[in-house]
C-alpha positions in Angstrom: 12.5 9.8 5.9 10.5 9.1 9.0 8.4 6.0 8.4 5.0 5.1 9.9 2.7 2.1 9.8 4.0 -1.4 9.6 2.2 -4.8 9.5 3.8 -7.5 11.7 0.9 -9.8 11.1 -2.7 -9.6 10.0 -3.8 -8.5 13.5 -0.9 -6.1 14.5 -0.8 -2.7 12.8 0.7 0.4 14.4 3.1 3.3 14.2 6.9 3.2 14.4 9.5 5.9 15.0 12.1 4.7 12.6 14.3 7.1 10.6 15.8 6.2 7.3 18.1 7.9 4.8 17.8 7.5 1.0 21.0 7.6 -1.1 20.1 9.0 -4.6 23.5 7.8 -6.0 22.9 4.1 -5.4 19.1 4.0 -4.7 19.5 2.4 -1.3 17.9 3.0 2.1 19.9 3.1 5.3 18.4 2.8 8.8 19.5 5.7 10.9 17.7 5.5 14.2 14.5 4.3 15.7 12.7 1.4 17.3 10.9 -1.7 15.9 8.3 -1.6 18.7 4.8 -0.5 17.6 3.4 2.6 19.2 6.5 3.4 21.2 6.3 6.5 23.5 8.7 9.4 22.9 11.5 10.8 25.0 11.5 14.6 24.6 13.8 16.0 27.3 13.7 19.7 28.0 11.8 21.8 25.5 14.1 24.0 23.4 17.2 22.0 24.0 18.6 19.4 21.6 19.8 16.1 23.3 21.0 12.9 21.7 18.7 10.9 24.0 15.6 12.6 22.6 13.5 10.1 20.6 10.3 11.0 18.8 7.3 8.9 19.7 5.8 6.6 17.0 3.7 8.6 14.6 2.3 9.0 11.1 1.5 11.9 8.9 4.4 14.1 9.9 6.7 16.1 7.5 10.3 17.0 8.2 13.4 18.7 7.0 17.1 18.7 7.9 18.8 22.0 8.7 22.3 21.4 7.5 23.8 24.5 9.0 22.5 23.7 12.5 22.7 19.9 12.0 19.1 19.5 13.2 16.2 17.3 12.0 12.9 19.1 12.4 9.5 17.3 12.2 6.2 19.0 12.0 2.7 17.8 12.5 1.4 14.3 12.3 -0.3 12.1 14.9 1.7 10.2 17.4 2.6 9.2 20.9 3.9 11.6 23.6 6.1 10.6 26.5 3.1 9.1 28.4 2.0 6.8 25.5 -1.0 9.1 24.9 -1.9 9.4 21.2 -2.3 13.0 20.0 -2.3 15.3 17.0 -0.2 18.1 15.4 3.0 19.3 17.1 6.6 19.8 16.2 9.9 18.5 17.6 13.5 19.2 17.0 16.1 16.4 17.2 
């Protein structure tokens, strides 16, 4: 699950790029990857090529799925930050 907004205080609200896994067997969440900095820009690398250094920018409203045969996480849509910290709308990324 790719999470979104978090409140650090009453004044600070923003987007995150944290990725969590839920275990149905014991009802626990495990942090997988991401950053705890609000509105963090993304690192996208070369389009069409997977790279472990690629990091989605902070976002909200995205949906995703995991392709187990290719071992890839796909995300679609949402609003978030590109590699220049510009906020923008719907797009997709493969990680």
